[in-house]
C-alpha positions as CSV (number, residue, x, y, z in Angstrom):
1,M,205.2,238.2,98.0
2,G,205.5,235.3,95.7
3,I,208.8,233.3,95.3
4,F,209.6,234.4,91.8
5,G,210.6,238.1,92.0
6,G,207.3,239.1,93.9
7,N,204.8,237.6,91.4
8,K,202.0,236.0,93.1
9,E,202.0,232.3,92.1
10,K,198.5,230.6,91.4
11,G,197.7,227.6,93.4
12,K,198.6,226.6,96.9
13,L,202.0,226.1,98.3
14,V,202.4,222.6,99.5
15,L,205.2,220.8,101.4
16,V,205.8,217.1,101.1
17,F,208.4,214.8,102.8
18,D,209.1,211.5,101.3
19,V,210.5,209.1,103.9
20,G,212.0,206.1,102.5
21,S,214.5,203.3,103.8
22,S,217.7,204.7,102.2
23,S,217.0,208.4,102.1
24,V,214.5,211.2,103.1
25,G,213.4,213.7,100.6
26,G,211.5,217.0,100.8
27,A,209.9,219.4,98.4
28,L,208.0,222.6,98.2
29,F,205.6,222.9,95.2
30,W,202.7,225.0,93.9
31,A,199.7,222.8,93.4
32,Q,197.9,223.8,90.4
33,E,194.5,223.4,89.0
34,S,196.0,222.0,85.8
35,G,197.2,219.1,87.9
36,I,200.7,219.9,87.0
37,P,202.8,220.8,90.2
38,K,205.5,223.5,90.0
39,I,208.4,222.2,92.2
40,V,210.3,225.2,93.5
41,F,212.5,223.5,96.1
42,A,213.8,219.9,96.5
43,I,216.3,218.1,98.6
44,R,217.2,214.6,99.6
45,E,219.3,213.4,102.5
46,P,220.7,209.9,102.8
47,I,220.2,207.7,105.8
48,I,223.3,206.4,107.3
49,L,223.8,202.8,106.4
50,Q,224.3,200.4,109.2
51,K,226.4,197.3,109.0
52,T,223.8,195.3,110.7
53,L,220.3,196.6,110.6
54,D,218.9,197.4,114.1
55,I,215.3,198.8,113.8
56,D,215.7,201.2,116.8
57,K,218.9,202.6,115.3
58,F,217.5,202.7,111.9
59,L,214.5,204.6,112.9
60,S,216.7,207.2,114.8
61,S,218.9,207.6,111.8
62,T,215.8,208.2,109.5
63,M,214.7,210.9,112.0
64,K,218.0,212.6,112.0
65,S,217.9,212.6,108.0
66,L,214.3,214.0,108.2
67,E,215.4,216.6,110.7
68,V,218.0,217.8,108.2
69,V,215.6,218.1,105.4
70,V,212.9,220.1,107.6
71,G,215.8,222.3,108.7
72,K,216.9,223.0,105.3
73,I,213.6,223.7,103.8
74,Y,212.7,226.0,106.6
75,K,216.0,227.9,106.4
76,A,215.3,228.3,102.6
77,G,212.5,230.9,103.6
78,M,210.5,230.4,100.6
79,G,207.1,230.9,102.3
80,K,204.6,229.2,104.6
81,P,203.1,226.1,103.1
82,E,199.3,225.9,103.1
83,A,199.5,222.2,103.5
84,I,202.0,219.5,104.6
85,F,202.1,215.9,103.4
86,C,204.2,212.9,104.4
87,V,204.6,209.9,102.0
88,L,205.9,206.7,103.5
89,S,207.7,203.8,101.9
90,S,208.5,200.4,103.5
91,P,209.1,199.5,106.1
92,W,207.4,202.6,107.8
93,H,204.0,201.5,106.6
94,V,202.1,198.4,105.7
95,S,199.3,198.5,103.1
96,Q,196.9,196.1,101.6
97,T,194.2,196.0,98.9
98,R,191.2,194.0,100.5
99,V,187.9,193.1,99.0
100,I,184.6,193.4,101.0
101,Q,181.7,191.1,99.8
102,L,178.1,191.0,100.9
103,E,175.4,188.9,99.3
104,K,171.7,188.6,100.4
105,N,168.8,186.7,99.0
106,T,166.7,189.7,98.9
107,P,167.6,193.2,97.7
108,F,169.1,195.7,100.1
109,V,169.8,199.4,99.7
110,F,173.6,200.3,99.8
111,T,173.8,203.3,102.2
112,A,176.6,205.2,103.7
113,K,175.9,203.8,107.0
114,L,176.3,200.3,105.5
115,A,179.5,201.2,103.7
116,D,181.0,202.7,106.9
117,S,180.0,199.8,108.9
118,L,181.7,197.2,106.6
119,I,184.8,199.5,106.1
120,Q,185.3,199.8,109.8
121,K,185.1,196.1,110.4
122,E,187.6,195.4,107.6
123,I,190.1,198.1,109.1
124,T,189.8,196.5,112.5
125,L,190.4,193.1,111.0
126,F,193.5,194.2,109.2
127,K,194.9,196.0,112.3
128,E,194.4,192.8,114.1
129,E,196.2,190.9,111.4
130,Y,199.0,193.5,111.4
131,L,199.6,193.2,115.2
132,A,199.6,189.4,115.0
133,K,202.2,189.3,112.2
134,Y,204.5,192.1,113.8
135,A,204.0,191.3,117.4
136,D,207.6,192.2,118.1
137,I,207.0,195.9,117.3
138,Q,205.2,196.4,120.6
139,S,203.3,199.4,119.4
140,P,199.7,200.2,118.3
141,V,199.2,200.9,114.8
142,K,197.5,204.0,113.4
143,L,195.5,204.2,110.1
144,I,197.2,206.7,107.7
145,E,195.4,205.9,104.5
146,F,192.1,204.5,103.3
147,K,190.7,204.7,99.6
148,N,187.7,203.2,98.1
149,I,189.1,202.0,94.8
150,K,186.2,200.2,93.2
151,T,182.5,199.4,94.2
152,M,180.4,196.8,92.4
153,L,176.7,196.1,92.7
154,N,175.3,192.9,91.3
155,G,178.5,192.2,89.3
156,Y,178.8,195.8,87.8
157,E,181.1,198.6,88.7
158,S,179.0,201.6,90.0
159,A,180.4,205.1,89.9
160,N,177.5,206.3,92.2
161,P,176.4,203.3,94.3
162,L,174.9,205.0,97.3
163,N,171.1,204.4,97.9
164,Q,171.1,201.9,94.9
165,K,169.5,198.5,95.4
166,A,171.4,195.3,95.0
167,K,171.7,191.6,96.1
168,E,175.4,191.5,95.7
169,L,178.1,194.0,96.8
170,E,181.8,194.0,96.3
171,M,184.0,196.8,97.7
172,T,187.8,196.9,96.6
173,I,189.5,199.1,99.3
174,F,193.1,200.2,100.0
175,I,194.2,200.3,103.6
176,G,197.6,201.6,105.0
177,V,198.7,201.7,108.5
178,S,201.9,202.8,110.4
179,P,203.2,202.0,113.9
180,E,202.1,204.7,116.1
181,H,205.5,205.5,117.6
182,V,206.9,205.9,114.1
183,F,203.9,208.2,113.2
184,K,204.4,210.4,116.2
185,K,208.2,210.8,115.9
186,I,207.8,211.9,112.2
187,E,205.0,214.4,113.3
188,E,207.4,215.8,116.2
189,T,210.3,216.1,113.9
190,I,208.3,218.2,111.4
191,R,206.7,220.3,113.9
192,K,210.1,221.5,115.3
193,C,210.1,223.9,112.4
194,F,206.5,223.7,110.8
195,H,203.9,224.2,113.5
196,F,201.1,222.3,111.7
197,E,198.2,220.7,113.5
198,D,197.3,218.5,110.5
199,I,199.9,216.5,108.6
200,T,198.5,214.2,105.9
201,F,200.1,210.8,105.6
202,S,200.0,208.6,102.7
203,S,201.9,205.6,101.2
204,F,204.3,205.6,98.2
205,T,202.6,202.5,97.0
206,L,199.3,204.2,96.2
207,A,201.1,207.6,94.9
208,S,203.1,205.6,92.5
209,F,200.2,203.3,91.4
210,A,198.0,206.4,90.7
211,V,200.7,208.2,88.7
212,A,201.9,205.3,86.6
213,R,198.3,204.3,85.7
214,D,197.6,207.9,84.4
215,M,200.9,208.1,82.7
216,Y,200.6,204.7,80.8
217,T,196.9,204.6,79.9
218,H,197.5,201.9,77.3
219,S,198.6,199.4,79.9
220,Q,195.8,198.2,82.3
221,D,197.8,195.3,83.7
222,F,201.2,195.8,85.2
223,L,203.5,195.3,88.0
224,L,204.9,198.2,90.1
225,I,208.2,197.4,91.8
226,D,209.8,199.7,94.2
227,V,213.4,198.7,95.3
228,G,214.1,200.8,98.4
229,G,217.2,200.6,100.7
230,E,215.9,197.9,102.9
231,V,212.8,196.6,101.3
232,T,211.5,195.7,97.8
233,D,207.7,196.3,97.4
234,I,205.8,194.7,94.5
235,A,202.2,195.6,93.6
236,M,200.2,193.9,91.0
237,V,197.6,196.1,89.0
238,K,194.8,194.3,86.9
239,K,192.4,196.2,84.8
240,N,193.6,199.5,86.3
241,T,192.8,198.2,89.9
242,L,195.5,197.7,92.5
243,R,194.9,194.2,93.3
244,E,197.6,193.0,95.7
245,S,201.0,194.1,97.0
246,I,203.8,192.1,98.8
247,S,207.3,193.0,100.1
248,F,210.4,191.1,100.8
249,P,213.5,192.5,102.9
250,F,216.0,192.6,100.1
251,G,216.8,196.2,98.8
252,C,219.7,198.2,97.6
253,N,221.4,198.1,100.8
254,F,221.7,194.3,100.9
255,I,223.9,194.4,98.0
256,T,226.4,196.8,99.8
257,R,226.2,194.7,103.0
258,R,226.9,191.5,101.3
259,I,229.8,192.9,99.3
260,A,231.2,194.3,102.4
261,S,230.9,191.1,104.3
262,S,232.1,188.8,101.4
263,L,235.2,190.9,100.5
264,H,235.9,192.0,104.1
265,S,235.6,195.6,103.3
266,S,234.1,198.7,104.9
267,L,230.6,199.8,103.9
268,N,232.0,203.0,102.2
269,E,234.5,200.7,100.1
270,A,231.6,198.3,99.2
271,K,229.7,201.4,97.9
272,S,232.8,202.4,95.8
273,L,233.1,198.9,94.4
274,V,229.4,198.8,93.4
275,S,229.8,202.2,91.5
276,L,233.1,200.9,89.9
277,F,231.4,197.5,88.8
278,R,228.4,199.4,87.5
279,D,230.7,201.8,85.3
280,G,233.0,198.9,84.3
281,H,236.0,200.4,85.9
282,T,237.0,197.6,88.2
283,E,240.3,196.2,87.4
284,E,240.3,192.5,85.7
285,S,242.2,190.9,88.7
286,F,239.6,192.3,91.2
287,M,236.6,191.4,88.9
288,K,237.4,187.7,89.5
289,K,236.8,188.2,93.1
290,L,233.8,190.5,92.7
291,N,231.9,188.6,90.0
292,P,231.0,185.6,92.0
293,V,229.7,187.7,94.8
294,I,227.5,189.7,92.4
295,D,226.3,186.5,90.8
296,K,225.2,185.2,94.1
297,L,223.4,188.4,95.1
298,K,221.5,188.4,91.8
299,M,220.4,184.8,92.6
300,E,219.4,185.6,96.0
301,W,217.2,188.6,95.1
302,L,215.7,186.8,92.2
303,L,214.7,183.9,94.3
304,K,213.0,186.2,96.9
305,F,211.4,188.0,93.8
306,Q,210.2,184.8,92.4
307,E,208.8,183.5,95.7
308,S,207.0,187.0,96.1
309,L,205.3,186.9,92.8
310,S,204.3,183.2,93.3
311,N,202.5,184.2,96.6
312,L,201.2,187.3,94.9
313,S,199.9,185.9,91.6
314,K,198.4,182.7,92.8
315,D,196.2,181.3,90.0
316,I,196.4,184.3,87.5
317,S,199.1,185.3,85.2
318,V,201.7,187.8,86.0
319,P,201.6,191.1,83.9
320,A,204.6,191.4,81.4
321,T,204.8,195.3,81.9
322,I,206.9,196.4,84.8
323,Y,207.3,199.8,86.1
324,L,210.5,199.9,88.3
325,V,211.3,202.6,90.8
326,A,214.9,202.1,92.1
327,D,218.2,204.1,92.8
328,K,219.3,205.4,89.4
329,D,222.8,203.8,89.9
330,L,221.2,200.3,90.3
331,A,218.2,200.6,88.1
332,D,220.1,198.6,85.2
333,F,221.3,196.0,87.7
334,F,217.7,195.2,88.9
335,S,216.3,195.5,85.4
336,A,218.7,193.0,84.1
337,V,218.0,190.5,87.0
338,I,214.3,190.6,86.2
339,K,214.6,189.9,82.5
340,T,216.8,186.9,83.0
341,E,215.6,183.6,81.6
342,Q,215.9,182.0,84.9
343,F,213.1,184.1,86.2
344,N,210.8,183.4,83.1
345,Q,211.2,179.7,83.4
346,Y,209.6,179.6,86.8
347,T,206.8,182.2,86.5
348,L,203.7,182.3,84.7
349,T,204.0,185.4,82.6
350,E,201.9,186.9,79.8
351,S,204.9,187.5,77.5
352,K,208.4,188.6,77.7
353,F,208.9,191.3,80.5
354,E,209.2,194.8,79.5
355,V,210.9,196.9,82.3
356,I,210.3,200.6,82.2
357,F,212.4,202.6,84.7
358,L,210.5,205.4,86.3
359,G,213.3,208.1,86.2
360,A,213.0,211.8,86.2
361,E,213.0,212.0,82.3
362,V,209.7,210.0,82.0
363,F,207.8,212.7,83.9
364,L,208.5,215.3,81.3
365,G,205.5,217.7,81.1
366,L,203.7,216.1,84.2
367,A,205.7,218.6,86.6
368,V,207.4,221.8,86.1
369,F,210.6,223.1,88.1
370,K,212.1,226.3,89.2
371,E,215.5,226.8,87.7
372,N,218.4,224.6,89.1
373,I,216.0,222.3,91.2
374,I,216.9,218.6,91.3
375,R,214.8,216.2,89.4
376,D,214.0,213.6,92.0
377,P,211.7,210.9,90.8
378,G,210.3,210.0,94.1
379,L,209.4,213.6,95.0
380,I,208.1,214.1,91.5
381,I,205.7,211.1,91.9
382,D,204.6,212.5,95.4
383,S,203.9,215.9,93.9
384,I,202.0,214.9,91.0
385,Y,199.8,212.5,93.2
386,I,199.2,215.1,95.8
387,N,198.3,217.6,93.3
388,R,195.9,215.6,91.5
389,F,194.3,213.5,94.0
390,L,194.5,215.1,97.5
391,I,194.8,218.7,96.8
392,N,192.8,219.0,93.7
393,P,190.4,216.0,93.5
394,V,188.3,217.6,90.8
395,Y,191.2,217.8,88.5
396,H,190.1,214.7,86.4
397,A,186.5,215.8,86.4
398,K,187.3,219.1,84.9
399,R,189.0,217.3,82.1
400,G,185.8,215.0,81.6
401,E,187.7,212.0,83.0
402,A,186.1,211.7,86.6
403,R,188.9,209.5,87.6
404,R,189.1,207.9,91.0
405,I,192.1,206.3,92.7
């Protein structure tokens, strides 16, 4: 039986979980050959905000929110999914774009064996670097994602490089890893209700990049900024290639914590104050206390942002177009901070920043919904990405585009 009055739906019923640092989402959707997912159930559960971030308690709270989402989707009784995906945001994964180069004096044949050898060496190196940087985690890491973004032979991009001769090889690859104990806890939580052997993991970084690139084909160079609860991720795209990414530990929650600390209020009171400030409903007498705190927060976030972009861009210019993923309530706040002249003075940009908020409304026509389903931007991005690139990789080929990630 189908989920709409017994009519059988076309496509494959897919379940996706979106694990972030402020909330956990879940959606059921029909993956269709058109590349347009039909979302039939969506839910998002907040993660309890801690006064002081403790990674073990944070992980425990995140798993409790995931458990709630898993249970509600299961109880909805909308059919057995044929595939399950889990999309991770920071800090639950670490990802990086890496460039592999090989040059010889005499021509060599680029074979699958050579490619695999070079890639495995790079993955091992990345894992070693990760373990050295996050030595306090005390957990092995697991590869959750690998994509070959671009292969160039003798300086030219090649769509079919295998078995071709060359003296110079350059492969741009994207690698994502996750601490093994996090990976296992997520699987265990999902399997309490959905007994799937294979759960496919991916990163929100790659999902949002692929979707934004395909939505805005006129913009080949852009920044993708994801302001999560605990972390802000920045990815730089040049010539439609995900070049580099970087993170800093200032997300939406840092605003709430700093206001609570500065004004000696509870976290819930601080959240209310943020809402009142955003809507312009704060009393004038209280605004005198709140404004200096907000101004300081803006500057702290901005300085971290500047520092991150400086490390990211090195000797190349920063794209002027920015696609922003953030809590809808704070999107205007972060957009305004990014656009300030103080930022432009210290950063090499191509021109004045244009910030485009990736809210639910920008995805009109790229996903369809069952009646009364929430329009959750994160889940929409996940569903589009999974439908086009993971469930139905021939989508673009059928349209004559032959697009790769």
